[in-house]
Structures are given as structure tokens and as C-alpha cells.
LUMMARLUM-952193 format. One record per atom (N, C-alpha, C): residue in one letter; x, y, z. Coordinates in steps of 0.1 Angstrom, whole numbers, plus 2048, in hexadecimal, padded with zeros to 3 digits. Last residue first. Layout:
N
AXYZ;...
//
This chain:
517
CEDC4A024F;CED7497245;CEEC49E238;PEC74A026E;PED94A6263;PED549A259;LEA54B326E;LEB34A326F;LEBC4A6268;FE974C2266;FE9E4C5271;FEA94BA27A;TE8E4C424D;TE8E4CE252;TE954CB25E;FE8C4A6247;FE974A923F;FE924BF242;AE774A1258;AE8149A25B;AE8C4A0258;IE5C4AE255;IE654B0262;IE734AF260;VE5D4AA238;VE614B623D;VE654B6248;GE5348B23B;GE61491232;GE6349F236;IE3F48B248;IE49486252;IE5848824B;AE2C49A239;AE2F49C247;AE4049824A;FE2D486223;FE3149821D;FE3749722B;WE1E46D22D;WE3346C222;WE38479227;LE0A47822E;LE1446F23D;LE20476234;ADFE47C216;AE0148B220;AE04484228;AE00464209;AE0A474201;AE0847720D;YDF3455219;YE0145021C;YE0745B213;IDD6460210;IDDC45F220;IDE945F224;LDD44581F4;LDDB46B1F6;LDE0469209;GDD04421F0;GDDF4441F1;GDE24531F4;FDB54401F0;FDBE43B1FB;FDCF43B1FD;GDAE4461D3;GDB04501DD;GDB744B1EA;FDB94331C7;FDC143C1C4;FDBD4431D3;FDAA41C1C7;FDB141A1CE;FDB94281D2;RD9A4181AE;RD974171B8;RD9B4121C5;RDA942319B;RD9E42B1A2;RD974281AD;FDB640E18E;FDC0416196;FDB942319C;DDA83F1187;DDA83FF186;DDAB403191;LDBD3D218A;LDB33E0190;LDB53EC18A;RDD43C918A;RDCB3BE17C;RDBD3C6181;ADEE3C9191;ADE13C2199;ADD83BF193;IDF93D417D;IDFE3C717F;IDF73C018B;GDE93EA17B;GDEB3E416D;GDF33D3174;ADEF3F4192;ADDF3F3190;ADE13E3186;VE08400190;VE043F8198;VDF93EB197;VE0441217B;VE0C40417B;VE093FC184;VDED420183;VDEB41C17A;VDF7410179;YE0342F199;YDF842A199;YDF0421192;WE1443B18E;WE1942F191;WE09429195;FDFF44F184;FE0A446178;FE0D441180;PDEE46418E;PDEB45318D;PDF1446184;TDF84721AC;TDF74721A0;TDF646619C;TDFE4721C8;TDF74781C8;TDF14771BB;LE194601C8;LE0945B1D1;LE004641CF;NE2746E1BD;NE264601B6;NE1745C1C1;GE294881C7;GE254881BE;GE214781BA;ME374801E1;ME2C47E1E0;ME264831DB;QE4E4781D4;QE4A4691D6;QE3D46F1DB;DE5848F1D0;DE584881C7;DE4B47C1C9;GE5D49B1E9;GE4D49E1E1;GE4E49A1D5;VE6E4891EF;VE6748D1FA;VE5B48E1F6;SE834951DF;SE7C4881E5;SE744841E5;LE894AD1EA;LE804AF1DF;LE7D4A01D9;AE954A51FD;AE874B01FE;AE814AD1F2;LEAA49B1F5;LEA24931FE;LE9A497200;LEB94B21E4;LEB44A51DF;LEA949E1E7;GEB84C61FA;GEB44C81F4;GEB04BE1ED;RED04B520C;REC44B721A;REBC4BA204;EEE04BA1FE;EEDC4A61FC;EED04AB202;VEEC4D11FA;VEE44CC1E9;VEDD4BD1EC;SEE24E2215;SEEE4DA20F;SEE44D31FF;VEDD50721C;VEDD4F8220;VEE54F2217;GED7520211;GEE351B21B;GEDE510221;AECB5291FB;AEC0527209;AECC523213;AEDD5261EB;AEDB5321EB;AED15321F7;VEDF50B1E9;VEE950E1EB;VEE75201EF;AEC75001DF;AEC84FD1ED;AED75051EF;AEC550E1C2;AEBB5181D0;AEC05111DF;KED84FE1BA;KED850D1B9;KED15141C3;SEC74E31BA;SED74E71C3;SED54F21C5;TEAF4E51B0;TEAC4E51BA;TEBA4E51C4;VEB34ED192;VEB34F919C;VEB04F71AC;FEC44D118E;FEC94E018D;FEC84EC193;GEAA4C2190;GEB74C0199;GEC24CB19E;QE924C4184;QE974C918B;QEA24CB197;IE984B3170;IE8F4BB16F;IE9B4CB17A;AEA549F179;AEAA49F16D;AEA74AF16B;WE9349518E;WEA249C195;WEA849E185;QE7D48B17D;QE7D497183;QE8A49C18A;GE8E474176;GE8447D16E;GE8148A175;GE9246318E;GE99468183;GE9247817A;SE72461196;SE7F46A1A1;SE8446E197;SE5646A182;SE62460181;SE6A46818C;PE4047C175;PE42472181;PE48466185;VE3A498170;VE4749116E;VE4348A175;FE264A8178;FE264A416C;FE2F49716A;IE224A1194;IE184A218E;IE1B49F17E;SE3A4AB19A;SE3B49D197;SE2E497193;VE3C4C119F;VE404BD18F;VE3D4AF190;LE324C21C0;LE264CA1B1;LE2D4C41A1;AE404B81C5;AE324B01C6;AE304B81BC;GE574CB1C6;GE5C4B91C0;GE4D4B91BD;AE4C4DF1D3;AE504E11C9;AE514CF1BC;LE484D41EC;LE3E4D61E7;LE404D41D2;AE664D01F2;AE5A4C31F1;AE514C61E9;TE6C4ED1F1;TE6E4E11EC;TE6B4D41EA;LE604F520A;LE604FD1FD;LE654F01EF;VE684E221A;VE5E4E221D;VE5A4EB20B;PE854E721D;PE7F4DE219;PE774D921A;FE83509220;FE88503214;FE824EF211;TE7E511239;TE76510231;TE7A509220;YE9750C246;YE8E50A24A;YE7F509242;PEA851F23D;PEAE51223A;PEA350723D;TE91530226;TE9C53022B;TEA0525231;SE8353F202;SE8C530207;SE8D535217;IE835511EE;IE7954E1FC;IE7B545205;AE995531E2;AE9155F1EA;AE8A55E1F2;AE9B5381DA;AEA753C1E3;AEA15491EE;AE8753B1C4;AE855321D0;AE8C5381E0;LE9454C1B4;LE8154D1B9;LE815451C7;AEAA5411A7;AEAB54B1B3;AE9D54B1BA;AE9F52A1A0;AEA55261AB;AEA75341B4;IE8D538189;IE8352B194;IE9052C19B;REA454317E;RE9B54D181;RE90541191;EEB252E172;EEBB53A17F;EEAB53D185;GEA151E161;GEA8519172;GEAD524178;VE9E53414C;VE9152E159;VE9852C165;PEB5538140;PEB0546148;PEA353B158;TEB751612C;TEB3524130;TEB752E139;FEC6500136;FECD50812F;FEC2515126;QEB64F4149;QEBE4F4150;QEC8500142;IE964F113F;IE9E4F914C;IEAA4FC152;LE9E4E8127;LE954F712C;LE99502132;GEA84D0132;GEAD4D6126;GEAA4E712D;AE914C313E;AE9B4C9144;AEA34D1140;VE7F4BF126;VE784CC133;VE864CF138;GE8D4AC11B;GE8E4B8113;GE894C5120;AE8A49A135;AE9749E12B;AE984AA124;YE7049212D;YE7449D137;YE8449F139;LE72488119;LE6D495111;LE6F49A121;HE8346F11E;HE86474114;HE7C486114;YE7346112F;YE7E468139;YE88470129;LE5D458124;LE5C462127;LE6646A12E;IE65442113;IE6544B10E;IE60457116;IE6E42B127;IE7943211F;IE7843D110;VE5F43113C;VE6943513E;VE76437130;PE4A41F12C;PE46433137;PE5443713D;WE5540812C;WE4E412121;WE5141D125;SE573F4140;SE613FE13C;SE5C40B133;SE483DD13B;SE433E7146;SE493F5149;VE4E3D1121;VE403D8124;VE3E3E1130;VE5E3C1134;VE623CC12B;VE563D3128;AE543A713E;AE5D3B814D;AE5C3C213E;KE5339512B;KE4939C130;KE4D3AB13A;QE6F38F128;QE6839111B;QE5C39D120;VE7938A13D;VE7C39413D;VE7539812F;AE6E36913F;AE6A379144;AE72389144;DE7D36412D;DE7236512D;DE6B36E136;TE99363133;TE9836F129;TE8637212B;FE9635714C;FE9C35F14D;FE9636C142;SE9233F142;SE8C340147;SE8C35114B;KEAA339131;KE9E33912E;KE8F343137;FEBF33C141;FEBE344138;FEAB346134;NEB5333162;NEBF331152;NEBB33914D;GEB234217A;GEBA33017C;GEC532C16F;HEA834C188;HE9F34817C;HEA433C17E;LEB935819E;LEAC35419F;LEA834C199;LED136018C;LED3354196;LEC435119A;LEC337617F;LECC36A178;LEC836117F;TEC0386191;TEB937F18A;TEB837717E;LEDB38E1A1;LED63851A7;LEC538319D;LEE939A188;LEEB38E18D;LEDF387190;LED73B0183;LED53A7176;LEDD39817C;LEDB3BE198;LECD3BB198;LECD3AC18B;SEF53C4198;SEF03BD1A2;SEE43B319D;TEF43D4184;TEFB3C8183;TEF53BA18E;NEE33EC18D;NEE03DF187;NEE63D1183;LEF53F61A5;LEE93EE1A5;LEE33E619C;SF0B3FC190;SF0F3F0198;SF013E919D;NEFE41317C;NF0540517E;NF043F8182;IEF6421199;IEEE41B191;IEF440D187;DF1041C1B6;DF044261AC;DEFA41B19F;LF1C4181D0;LF1140E1CA;LF0F41F1C3;SF4241C1D0;SF3441C1D7;SF294181CD;SF6240E1C8;SF5B4191C8;SF484131CE;GF7A3FE1CE;GF764041DB;GF674121D4;NF843F11C0;NF843FF1B9;NF804081C3;IF843D71C7;IF8E3DB1C8;IF8E3F11C4;VF643D91D4;VF713D71D7;VF833D91D9;FF543E21C2;FF553E41CF;FF603E21D1;HF5F3DA1A3;HF593E81AB;HF5A3E91B4;QF693C11A7;QF6F3CA1A4;QF6A3DB1A7;FF4F3B41AF;FF5D3B31B5;FF663BE1B4;LF3F3BC194;LF3E3BF1A4;LF483C11AD;WF503A8180;WF513B8185;WF4C3BD194;AF4B38E18D;AF5A39918D;AF593A218A;AF2E390189;AF3938E197;AF42391199;LF3038A172;LF2A39717A;LF31399186;VF3A37316F;VF42380164;VF3938B16D;LF2A36117A;LF37362180;LF4036D17B;CF14363168;CF16366174;CF25369180;LF1E357152;LF1C365155;LF1E36A162;VF2433D15C;VF30340157;VF2C353154;VF07339160;VF13338169;VF1E33F16A;MEFA33A148;MEF9341155;MF0033E15C;MF09320140;MF06329136;MF07336143;VF0030F153;VF0830F152;VF0F31A14C;PEE3305150;PEE831015A;PEF531515A;HECB302135;HED82FA142;HEE1307147;REBC30C124;REB730A134;REC230713A;EECC31110E;EEC731D115;EEC131D122;VED32F8107;VED830010D;VED530E113;REBF2ED100;REC12E8108;RECB2EE113;SEB62FC0E2;SEAE2FF0F3;SEAF2F70FF;SECA2F40D4;SEC83060DB;SEC63050E6;FEC42DD0D4;FED32E40D7;FECE2F00DA;AEA02D30D4;AEAD2D60D2;AEBB2DC0DD;QE932C90EA;QE952BE0DE;QEA22C50DC;PE862CD110;PE902D2101;PE952C90F8;LE6C2C411E;LE7A2C1119;LE7E2C410C;EE5A2E0132;EE5F2D7123;EE652D1122;SE452E214B;SE532E6149;SE522DA137;AE292F3149;AE302E8151;AE3F2EA147;PE2D31915A;PE2630F153;PE2E304154;EE18321176;EE2731D171;EE26312166;NE07332184;NE02330174;NE1632D172;SDEF33019E;SDFE32A19C;SDFD32A18E;EDE034A1A9;EDE23431A0;EDF433B19C;ADE13681AB;ADE735C1B6;ADE63501B0;LDD5374195;LDE7376197;LDE83691A1;KDBD373195;KDC236718D;KDD736918F;CDB238A1A5;CDB13771AD;CDBB36D1A4;SDB2399193;SDB939B19C;SDC138E1A4;ED9F390184;EDA939317E;EDB839218B;PD84390196;PD92387193;PD9538B187;FD8039E1AD;FD883A21A5;FD8D3951A3;QD793951C8;QD6D39D1BF;QD713A31AE;SD853851D3;SD7D3821CE;SD753861C5;ID8D39A1E5;ID9A3981D9;ID903911D1;PD743AA1F6;PD7F3A21F5;PD863A11EB;VD713CD203;VD713C81F9;VD753B71F2;CD623D9227;CD6C3CE21D;CD663C820D;YD583F0232;YD523E922B;YD5F3E4220;RD6C3FE23E;RD623F6247;RD5E3EF241;PD8B403232;PD80406231;PD753FB23C;KDA740F24F;KDA0406242;KD92403242;ADB4422258;ADAB428253;ADA741924E;WDC341226F;WDBB41E273;WDB342426A;RDD6404260;RDCD3FC26B;RDC2407271;ADE241C250;ADD840D24C;ADD7408259;VDF4426264;VDE542C261;VDDD42225C;LE0641626F;LDFC417276;LDEC41D270;IE12415254;IE0A40825B;IE00408264;AE1942B258;AE18429248;AE0A419254;SE2D42F26C;SE2043626A;SE1943125A;VE4041D264;VE3D41726E;VE2942526E;TE4942B250;TE4641E24B;TE3F416259;FE52441258;FE4544224E;FE4243424F;AE6543D265;AE5944226C;AE51441260;LE78432257;LE7442C263;LE6842E263;VE81447244;VE7B43A240;VE75431247;HE8B45C253;HE7945B250;HE79453246;FEA2450265;FE94454268;FE8545525D;IEB144F249;IEAB444250;IEA3446257;TEAF46D243;TEA746023A;TEA545523E;AEBF47625A;AEAE47A258;AEA547924C;PED746B258;PED0469264;PEBE46A25E;SEDB458238;SEDB46823A;SED446324C;WEDD446223;WEE144622C;WEE344E235;IED4458209;IECC45020E;IECE44821D;TEEC46D20E;TEDF472208;TED3468213;SF0346D216;SEFF47721B;SEED47D217;RF0945320E;RF0D454224;RF01463222;LF0F4561EE;LF024501FA;LEFD45020B;PF1F4751E9;PF1E4631EA;PF0D4621F8;IF204851CB;IF194851DC;IF174751DF;VF314931B5;VF2B4871BB;VF2E4841C7;GF274BB1AE;GF324AB1B0;GF2D49D1B1;VF164C91A5;VF124C41B7;VF224BF1B8;SF204D418F;SF1B4DE19B;SF194DC1A8;NF2E4BC17F;NF314CC17D;NF334D4188;EF174AE181;EF274A5187;EF2C4B4189;LF034A6175;LF034B5183;LF0E4B1185;FEFD492165;FEFF49E15C;FEFF4A8167;HF1647E174;HF0E480172;HF0748F16A;GF3146F176;GF2F47916A;GF1F47A167;PF2A45B18D;PF3A46318B;PF3546817B;TF144571A6;TF1A456198;TF2245C195;AF034641B6;AF0B45F1BD;AF1645A1B0;VEEE4721A8;VEFB47C1AB;VF054711B8;LEE14561A2;LEE546119C;LEEE46F1A0;LED44521BF;LEE24491BA;LEE94501AB;PECC4631C5;PED84661CE;PEE045B1C4;AEB44641AE;AEB94691B0;AECC46D1BA;SEA64431B9;SEB04471A5;SEB745B1AB;AEAD4291CC;AEA943D1CB;AEB54401C1;SEB84131D8;SEB54171C6;SEB04211C0;LEB740D1F3;LEC240F1E6;LEC340F1DA;GEA24271FB;GEA64231FB;GEB241D1ED;FE914431F7;FEA34461FE;FEA54311FF;QE7B43A1E5;QE814481E6;QE8F4471EC;WE724241F0;WE824241EE;WE834301E1;VE5D429202;VE67428206;VE744291F7;SE434251F6;SE4B4321F5;SE5B4331FC;VE3B4071F7;VE4640C1EE;VE4B4171F1;GE2440C20D;GE3040D20F;GE4040B206;AE0D4171FB;AE15420200;AE2641A204;YE0E3FD1EE;YE124051E1;YE154111ED;ADFF3F1205;AE063EC1FF;AE133F31F3;SDE9402203;SDF140720C;SDFF3F920E;ADDB3F91EC;ADDE4081EB;ADED4071FB;LDD73E51F2;LDDE3E31E4;LDE53F31E9;LDC53E6208;LDD03DC20C;LDDC3E3200;FDB53F21F6;FDB43FE202;FDC33F1202;PDAA3DE1E8;PDAC3EC1E4;PDB63F41ED;FDA33C81F6;FDAC3C51EC;FDB33D01E9;DD973C921C;DD913CE20D;DD9E3CA20A;VD933AD22C;VD9C3B3225;VD973BC21C;SD8A397247;SD863A223D;SD8D3A923B;ID92373248;ID9538324D;ID9538E240;GD9035A23D;GD7F361240;GD8836D249;KDA834D233;KDA635123E;KD9B358243;NDA4353217;NDA234821A;NDA3344229;EDA337421D;ED9836D218;ED9735E21D;ADC2371220;ADBA37A228;ADA937122A;EDCD36C206;EDCF35F212;EDCA363220;RDC737E1F2;RDC03711F3;RDBF367202;ADD73931FF;ADC8395200;ADC0385200;FDED3891FA;FDE738E20E;FDD938E20B;YDEE3871DF;YDF337D1EB;YDEA37E1FA;VDE63A61DB;VDE33961D2;VDE138F1E1;ADFD3B31E5;ADF33B41EC;ADE63A81E4;IE153A71D9;IE123A81EB;IE053AC1F0;VE0D3B01BE;VE093A21C5;VE0B3A11D1;PE123CD1C2;PE073C51BC;PE083B61C4;AE2E3CA1CF;AE223CF1D3;AE153CD1D0;LE413C51BA;LE393BA1C3;LE2E3C01C7;SE473DA1A4;SE393CD19F;SE353C61AD;YE4F3EC1B7;YE413F11B0;YE393E41AB;GE663E01C5;GE573E51CF;GE4C3E71C4;LE733D91AE;LE713D31B8;LE663D21C0;GE7B3F21AB;GE783EF19D;GE6D3DE1A4;WE883FB1BE;WE7B4011C0;WE733FC1B3;HE963E81D7;HE983F01CB;HE8D3F41CA;LE953E81F1;LEA33DF1E9;LEA03EA1DE;YE813F61FE;YE923F81FC;YE9B3F71F9;SE6B3E11F4;SE6D3EA1EA;SE7C3F91EF;VE723CC202;VE753CA1F5;VE783DB1EB;GE6A3DE219;GE743D421D;GE7A3D620D;AE4E3E6210;AE543F3218;AE633EB214;AE3B3CF20A;AE423D8202;AE4A3E0206;LE413C1229;LE493C021C;LE4A3C6213;LE313D5236;LE3F3D823C;LE453CE230;VE1A3D4228;VE1C3E722C;VE2C3DF22D;AE123B9233;AE143C5224;AE1B3CD222;CE143BA250;CE1A3B2244;CE1E3BA232;SDF93CD252;SE083CF259;SE103CA24E;LDE73BC246;LDEA3CF241;LDF53D3247;VDE23A8255;VDE73A8248;VDEC3B823F;GDDF3B3270;GDEF3AF26A;GDEB3AD25D;NDCD3B8267;NDCF3C626E;NDE13C326C;SDBB3A5265;SDB93B325C;SDC33BA25E;SDCE38B26F;SDBF392273;SDC539E267;QDE037E26C;QDD7372272;QDCC37D276;PDFC376259;PDF437C260;PDE7374260;LE0A35E24A;LE0D366253;LE0636E25A;RE0635C22A;RDFE354238;RE02358244;SE1837221E;SE0936F223;SE0336B22C;VE3436121F;VE2F36E22A;VE2437022B;SE3135320D;SE3434B217;SE31353224;VE2935C1F5;VE203581F8;VE2235120B;VE453711F8;VE383731F5;VE3136C200;IE593511F0;IE5B35E1F8;IE4B36B1FE;RE4C3501DA;RE4A3441DF;RE4E3501F0;RE523661C7;RE423631C9;RE493601D1;VE733641CC;VE6B3701CD;VE5C3681CE;FE743491B6;FE7A34E1C9;FE733541D0;PE6C34D1A1;PE603461AE;PE663451B4;SE6A36E193;SE75365197;SE6A35B1A1;AE6038D194;AE5837F18A;AE5F36F18C;SE7039A19F;SE6839B1A8;SE5A38819C;LE89399188;LE89396199;LE7F39219F;VE773A8179;VE7D398171;VE8139017D;SE753C317F;SE6A3BC180;SE703AA181;GE8F3C6182;GE853C7194;GE7A3BF18E;LE953CA16B;LE9C3BB173;LE953BC183;VE873E3160;VE813D2157;VE8C3C7161;IE8E3F3174;IE7F3ED16D;IE833E016A;IEA53F516A;IEA13F117E;IE953F1179;LEA73FD150;LEAD3F0158;LEAB3EC165;TE9C41314C;TE9840614C;TE9E3FB14F;MEB342415D;MEA542115F;MEA0414160;QEC542214A;QECD418152;QEBD41415B;MEBC42E130;MEBF420130;MEC141613E;TEBC44813C;TEAA43B13B;TEAD433138;FED344D13F;FECC44D148;FEC2445148;PEDF44D125;PEE144412D;PED544413B;LEC946111A;LECB457114;LECF448120;LEC9480126;LEC547112A;LEC9462126;MECA495111;MECF490118;MED6483126;WEB34930FE;WEB84860FC;WECD484106;LEAE4AF100;LEA34A5101;LEAB498100;GEBD4C5106;GEBC4BF112;GEB14B110C;REC34D20EC;RECD4CB0F9;RECC4C50FF;YEAC4D60E6;YEAC4D10DE;YEBD4C80E6;YEA74E70F9;YE9F4DE0F7;YEA14D10EF;AEB54FE0EF;AEB54F80FC;AEAC4E9100;DEAD5000D8;DEBD4FC0DA;DEBC4FA0E6;ME965100DE;ME985020D8;MEA14FD0D9;IE9F5290EE;IE975180F1;IE935100EA;SEAD5310D7;SEB352D0E6;SEA95230EB;AE9B53B0C7;AEA55330C4;AEAE52E0D2;AE8E54C0D2;AE8153F0D2;AE915350CE;PE9B5590F5;PE9A5580E5;PE9454B0E0;TE8C56610E;TE9155F10B;TE9555D0FE;AE7657711F;AE7F57D115;AE8B57110D;IE68567135;IE73573138;IE7C57312A;LE56560122;LE5256812B;LE5D57212D;VE6354711A;VE5E555110;VE5B562117;AE63537134;AE7253E127;AE70549120;AE4F531133;AE5453A144;AE5D53C13B;AE4652411F;AE3D52B11D;AE47536129;AE5750E126;AE59514115;AE4F521116;VE4950113B;VE5350A13B;VE58511132;IE2B4FD130;IE30509137;IE3950B13B;FE3A4EB11F;FE2F4F611A;FE32503122;LE3E4D412E;LE494D6123;LE3D4EC120;FE294D213B;FE304D5143;FE394DC138;VE174C1127;VE114D1130;VE244D8135;VE2C4B011F;VE264B9116;VE1F4C311D;SE2449F13E;SE304A6137;SE304AD12D;AE04496133;AE0C4A3144;AE1C4A913F;TE0848611F;TE01491122;TE044A312B;IE1647412E;IE1C47B124;IE15487126;AE0546B142;AE1447214B;AE1C47B13E;DDE0473144;DDEC46E145;DDFB474140;PDD548B15B;PDD748B14D;PDE1479155;VDB6483176;VDC548B173;VDCD482162;AD9C47D183;AD9F48917B;ADAF48C178;HD9146A191;HD8C46C185;HD9347817D;GD974641A6;GD9B45919E;GD9245E193;MD8A4701C1;MD954741BD;MD9D46E1B3;WD7345F1C3;WD7046B1C0;WD7D4741B8;LD794491D3;LD794491C7;LD754591BF;SD884531EB;SD8D44B1E1;SD8944D1D5;FD714611F4;FD7946A1EE;FD854651E6;RD634491F9;RD5A4591F5;RD6745D1EB;ED76441213;ED74439200;ED6D4461FA;LD73456220;LD7C452220;LD8144A20E;RD5F45522A;RD5D463229;RD6A45C21A;TD4F434223;TD5343F22C;TD5844B225;RD3142621B;RD3F426217;RD42434222;TD13421219;TD1D417224;TD2F41E220;MD0642F20C;MD0543221B;MD0E42A223;RD124291F3;RD154361FA;RD13434208;PD194081EE;PD104151ED;PD1541C1F4;VD373FD1D5;VD304001E5;VD254081EC;FD3A3E51BD;FD373F51C4;FD2F3F81D0;ND403D41B0;ND4B3D31B4;ND473EB1B8;LD2B3C41A1;LD2F3D11A2;LD3E3D91A4;RD2C3B01B7;RD283AE1AB;RD2F3B719E;HD2B3BB1CE;HD353B21CB;HD363AF1BA;SD183CE1CF;SD223CF1CF;SD323C81D0;LD053B61D1;LD013BD1C9;LD133C41C6;PD083931DA;PD0B3A61E0;PD0F3AC1D0;VCF33791CE;VCFF3831D1;VCFD38E1D8;ACE435B1D1;ACE03701D7;ACEE3701D6;NCDB3461C3;NCE834A1C9;NCE83571C9;RCB234A1BF;RCC53461C3;RCCD34D1C2;FC913491BC;FCA03531BE;FCA934B1C5;HC7633D1B7;HC893351B6;HC913401B5;VC5C3521B2;VC613461B4;VC703451B2;AC5B36F1B2;AC4E3631B9;AC533541BA;AC693881BB;AC6A37D1B6;AC5F3721BF;AC693AF1C1;AC643A01C5;AC623971BB;FC713CC1C5;FC703C41BD;FC6D3B61C5;FC773E91CD;FC6C3E81CA;FC6A3DC1C0;IC933F01D6;IC883E81E1;IC7D3E61D9;PCA03F61BE;PCA53E81C2;PC9E3E31CA;PC923F81A0;PC934001A7;PC9A3F51B3;WCA33ED17E;WC973F1186;WC9B3F2193;ACAF3ED15D;ACAF3F5165;ACA23F5170;RCB53CD14C;RCAE3DB151;RCAE3E015D;NCCD3BA135;NCC63C2145;NCBC3CC147;NCCB39A12E;NCC83A412C;NCC53B4134;GCCB37D12E;GCD8385137;GCD4394133;NCBF369124;NCCB36F11A;NCD437A121;KCA9367132;KCB235D132;KCC035E12A;TCA838514D;TCA537C13E;TCB237413E;FCB039515E;FCA8389163;FCA2381155;SCC63A816D;SCC739B165;SCBB390168;ICC73C7178;ICC23BB17F;ICC53AE173;PCDB3E4184;PCD63D8177;PCD23CA183;FCC73FD195;FCD43F0196;FCD13E718F;RCC542019A;RCC4416192;RCC9406196;VCC242F1B5;VCCC42A1B2;VCC541C1AA;FCBB4451C9;FCB34451BC;FCBC43E1B4;PCBE43A1EE;PCBF4431DB;PCBE43D1CF;YCA1433201;YCB04301F8;YCB14391EC;GC8C43F20D;GC9143E214;GCA143920D;IC7942B1F1;IC764361FC;IC8043520A;GC784241D8;GC7441A1E3;GC7D42B1EB;WC654281BD;WC6F42A1C2;WC6C4251CD;GC564081A6;GC594141AC;GC664171B5;KC483EA19A;KC513FB193;KC5140319F;LC473CD19C;LC473D71A5;LC513E21A1;FC503B118B;FC553B9195;FC4C3C6194;PC4838D18D;PC3F39918B;PC4B3A4193;VC59375179;VC5B37B184;VC5238617E;VC57350171;VC5035C170;VC5136717F;AC7634216E;AC69341179;AC6434C171;SC8533515C;SC7932D159;SC6F334164;AC9E340161;AC98341157;AC8B33D152;RCA0346183;RCA433D178;RC9F34416D;ICB336018D;ICA735D18E;ICA7351182;KCCB3701A7;KCC636A197;KCBE361198;RCC83901B5;RCBF3841B4;RCC637A1A5;VCD83A71C4;VCCF3A11B7;VCD53951BA;FCDA3BE1E5;FCDD3B31DD;FCD33AF1CE;CCD83D61EB;CCE03D21EE;CCE73C31E5;PCB73D51F7;PCBD3DA1EC;PCC93D91E3;SCB13B41FE;SCB73BE200;SCB93C61F5;PC8E3A61EF;PC9F3A21F1;PC9F3B11F2;LC7439F201;LC7A3A91F5;LC8A3A41FC;RC623811F6;RC65386200;RC733911FA;MC473651F6;MC4F3721F3;MC5237E1FB;
//
């Protein structure tokens, strides 16, 4: 007779007669673990230390693996903090409505007539319709691009390179940051896939890697999209006809995402995130095999090729029609960049993405199948952006915006304005987890306050982006999206992301306070 470890559950044969000794274990926490001991799987709670099996113990499985649970005595403070932080943030729609009430109450307190408040909300509610469609296309096309076999093969190939846990973390962060710089939708959709494939390859090689922490680290690498080629606010103000053109004009990308301060921030954060990941990795690692649903993502699920029978089916699978459309899209891009000499904006980005996704999928059948699956991920933008636009209308078309801008200018100097703007951006991002939506709400106030504080509008926009991403790393909206793709409860890795949020904020404030932009 032997006493099993308190962290193990023994699967007992149905024919065995198993005596149990009840009692509390001295020196162990008063936790009752579920132990399956009957043929039909009924569970009863027994203290882990005081039971013994007379016969036929087999298939020992760590309890922490069976329940995805790590005993408190083995968790670091960071792991305990991560679990504790995953319990109290509302969903994005509820939060946006709360923010609406706050702004409306502020308008009432400064004696704004009710009719004016309602008129401002009416004017703002649908003013982002074109922008909403543009951002929806960015999300959908990014997801379609990430689902292409070519992109998946690249991820699989890179995942086989690391030979240590530090190498796995470093490569995952670098790859996530790289694809996110090219396109934020590609980053959000590929970061979970990167974590899954890297974790699977690491486990196959016997490398100890904690899957939730790896997922949090890959998600942190996605942050560089804020200053990448698909940055929402910089692209918006670089597009003629944007909603603030009358007050700030059209701002070229060389003054925003390609400024010296921005380039420094992207490089410094990426390197720092890798170093932090190597330093903060958990001592107790939960491998990806303990998350069966996540493991399925790494399995080959390409459907068997079917020979089309109908003429219409053969046409949609033939590449000729797709080539015609690709030539037309390429001609549009040539007209935009070469003949007209225009710069990158949201429309040209979406056109480039559409062309690239068509080429990588090879035919309309594969492309449309991927679009049908990707559209599901775009619902937050379709609904939430109009709620944000209503709040933006209250700020822009009532005295609330001017009052907030005057207050910000009164307490700001050229050296305090970036940190105050970033803090305001982080606060608003709790309610508005979208860069484009946040600029719609805070763009007017930020641009006015920047001019009053004696700094450029570009510096204000970039500082606001720092706060926006800090909010993204401290609220669950995007964690839920990433966790949904990875098929994991976002609470398992939410707390780890807060380390990277602090890192992102500190580097950003330094960069956009002291470096030229």
C-alpha cells in the first residue's frame, strides 16, 4: 500500500475494492480534490493526502494537468496575480454604454440643453459608416490571409527552429511582431496560431514551455501594429476626407509611423518584450497537451479535394477568373501609387490585402470559404463603432470636448502632455477597445489640447496610440478575441499581459516625450 502524491489522481479499475481513510492532511491546504472512483464516473470530494488504494492503481495523471490547476504553493506571485486579474471587467458593449452615460452626464452638468445633447448624439451615431466598413474589411481580409495554406506553412516551418524554451519565446514574439507590423488583423489572427504551433513543437522536442504564458507573449508582440503599416489613426488622418480634416488637415505617414520616435519605440519594445519573456517565464509549465481544443488547431484539417461536377463549380475553382480580378486590382494600385503619387491609406491597404489574399488562395472557392469563416470575427467592429461614434458626437458637437481640451491644456506642458495623453488614452480604451474608435472619440480633444500645449498634433496622436495599446493590454476585449482563436479561456493568460502593458507604456512615454516626431 502506498500513499499517492497530493498532486496526483489515480484512475482505479472498477473491480477494485478501495478503502479510503478520511481526514485532513496536516501541512496541506484545505482543498478537496475530485477523485473518480466508481464505474459510472461519479465524483466525491476527498482530502488528497489521506486515502490509500489496496489494489490496481494505474494511469497516474497529474491533477494539475487534469484540471489545468497549479497548486498555490507552486505558483509564482505573477501567476497568482494573472489568475486574480481575470475576474472583473465588463464586456465591450456594456462598457461603451457606460461611457455614453458618463459623457452625457458631463454635458448636462455644464448646462447643455437636452435637445442639443440628443442632436449631437444623432449627428455622431452614423458618422463613421465608411470607416466602419473599412475596418471590417481590414479584419476580415487579415483573417483570410492568415488562413491561407502558404502563411500556415511559414508558421509551421519557423516553429521548428527553436531548440530551447528561451528560443521558443523569442521566436514567437519576433514572428508575431513582424506579421503585426505588416497588418494588425494578420497579427491578431496569427498570434494564437503562432503560440499553438510553437508550443506543440516545443512539447514534441521535450522543451518545457508554459502555453498560456507563450500565448500572452505572442499577443504582446502584436502591440507593434499601433505603429505599423495598418495603424488605424495614422492611416485615417493620412486619408483625404477624414472627419477631422478641417481642423488638422491631412497628415502624411512620414510624420507618424515613420518618424524617428516611432521607429525607436517599435524596436525597443520588441527587444524588451523578448527579454522580459525570458526572465518572467513561469517555473511550473502547463504544456499545450493539457488544452485539447487548442491542440486541434495544430492538426492538419485540409479537406479532401473533390472533383467538381457542375460547370459553375468548375468555374469558381478555376484560377482564370481570379487572375482577371487580380490584374484589375493591380492596375488600381498602380494608378494610386505611381500615376497619382498618393501615399498608403486605408483604401489602398484594403486593396493590397484583397489582391494578396486572392493570390494566396488561388481560386474563388477557397477564398469565399475562408471569408465565410472570417466574417464571424468582425462583428465587434460592425456594432461597436457606431456606439463609439455616438459618444464622439457628444464630445465633438457639445461643449464637453472644448472643456476637456481646455482642462488638458491647462495642466499640460510639452514634457507632461505625452504622459497625460497616454494615460487618458489608456482610461478611455477600457471602454473603447479599438484604436480607430478611440481616435474618433478623442481625436478632436487631443488635437486641440496638443496645439494649446505647444506640441504637434502628430505627437498627440502617437502618445494617444501608446495609451490605446496599454488599454488593449489591460482590458479583456482583445484577449477574448485571441483566446477564442486559440480555444482557451482568456483568464488563463490575461494577467501575464499586464507586464507587457507596463513595458509598452514606459517606453512609449519616453520615446514620444524626448525623441523627434
